[in-house]
N, C-alpha and C positions, 0 to 999 in steps of 0.2 A: 806915483806910480804904486799899484797894490799888488801885493805878494800872496799867492796861492801857497796854503799848506798841501803836502802830497796827501792824497786820499788812500784811505786803508782799502786794500785789495777785497773785492767783492766776495771771494771765495773762502775769506779768513774763516775759520772755525773756533769755537772756543776749545780750550785744552781739554782732554778727557780727564774726568775725575778718577779717583783712586777706584770708587765702585764699577765705572765703566769698564776700567782696564782689566779688573777681576772678572766681569762680567764675560768681557770678549775673550779672556784666556781660558775660562771654564767651558765656554761654547767651542772653542777650538780643540779641547781635549774630549768632548762628548763623542763624535764619530770621526772615525778614521777617513782619511781623504778617500774619495773614489764614490762607488754607488752606494746609495742609501741600503739600510739594512731591508731585507725581504718582508719582515711583517711590517714595515711602514707603508709598502705598496698596496694598492687596491688589486685583489685578485678577483679574476671573472668569477661569476656566481657557478656553483655547482649544477649540473642538468636539472637535478630535482627542486632546486630553488629557483627556477626561472618562473615568472608569471604564467606562462602559457601552459608550462607543465604542470603547475598547481591546479591551474583551471580544469585541466583535461582529467587530472586525477580526481579532483572534486567531482566534477560531471560524472565520471565512472562510478564513484562510490555512490552517488545518489542514485544512478541508475540501476545499480545492482541491489541496492536497500530497497528501492520501489518495486523492481521485478520480484523480489524474495517476499515483500509484503504482500504482492497480488498471489504468487504461488501459494502462500501460507493460507489465505482466505478462499483460496480455489476449492470449490467442491469435488467429490469423487465423480468419475465420469459418467456414471449412471445417472446421477442428479443433475449434471449439466446438460445431459441429453433429454430428460424430463422436463427440465425448466425449457428447453428451446421448443419441444413438443407442445408444451403447454401455451407458449407465446403464440404459436400458429393456430391452436385450436381455442383461443381465449372467447373468440366471439362465437362459437359454435354451440348451439342449443338443440337439445332432442333426447330421446331415451331409445337408445340403440340395444337395450337389453332390459330385462324386468328387475326391478327392486329385490325381489326375493333371492334372484341369481348373484346379485352384486353384495348382498350383506353378508355372506360367509367370506367372501374373499377380503372385506374389510375388518374381518375378525368381529363382525357383529352378527354371528349366527341366530343367536338368540332374540334378536329386536326384531320389532314389527314394522319400523319405517327407518328409512336413511336420515341421518343428521341433516338439519338446515331445511332449505327449500331447494331441491335439486334442478339443476339447470342442464347438466349434461351427465349421462351414463352410457359408458361404451367400454369394450375393450380395444387395446391399442397394442401396436408393436413400438417399443422402444428400444432401439439398438438390439434387436434380436432377442429383447424378452418381453413376454406378453405381460401387459399391464392391464389393470382394471382401473379406469379413469372416471372419477366423479367430480364435477364441478358443482359446488352447493354454496346457497348463500345463508349466511348467519347474520340475523338481525341486527346483533350487538358487536357484530366483528366485520363484517363484510364476505367479499367472495374468496373462496379457497377451493384449489384444485387438490384432490387427494390422489395419490397414485399406490394401488396394493399390487405387488408384483406376484405372478403366479409362481414361479420358481424361487427357491431360497435366493437370498442376495447377500453381499458381506457387507451391506451398510449399516454403519453404527449409528447409534442416536446422536445426533448432532444437529447443527443449523448453523445457519449464516444468512448473508446478502449476496446475491450474485445476478449480474445481468439485469438488473432493476427490479428484481423481487427477492422477497424473503424465503427462505425454506428451512424446513426442519424434519428430520427423520425421526418417529416416535414408535412407540410399540402399541399394538392393539390390546383389547382385553386378553385376546388368545394369544399374544406374543408375537403378531406376524409385524413385520417391519413396515409401515406406511410413510410415503413422502408426501409431506404438505406444502404447497406453493401458494402464495398469496402476495398481493402488492402492499397491502396493510399489515405491518407487524403484529397488529392487536388480533387481526382475524386467525393468526396461527394458533393462539392461546385459546380463542374460543372453541375453534374446531377440535384442538386436542383434548380440551375438557369433555368434549361432547363425545368424542370418538373411544375416550379412555374410561367414561363413566360407568359405572356398573348398574 
């Protein structure tokens, strides 16, 4: 007959070492029983820290800066109206007035001929301002439209790009404000040199 020795209980655990006892005691003293400290809890994000709000703010800033850039490049109203006028008369050709009548309005009273190869000469109404319209071709620049306004204007010497064309306000030999409009930037420089040369 065989005898069985009693088996050790399955749940028996080794005794805690001194280190375990000390660690357990320290952890018990760290926090008072009850709710955890508030700084350990995750707080809901503030309204400005939410992704959707941040995206909306970024989009608003981008739209505002884009609008500001467009408005900063925007030419004066008279220049915009002249550019629109030039767009609709770009393909028009003919002489609706004599070259000798147009020369003084361009500040070229002492000249014998118009600069370049004139394509269109006519008086026009641009937003209530009488303007003399000259579209001429410069061989080393291209097509340029020159507007000379009959009444004094508040246009300052300036230039830029707007609505697909380059524009520039210059002074003629006699100090008159002339508005140049061209599709090629190089054409403006050639026209300016021709209109201001003595």
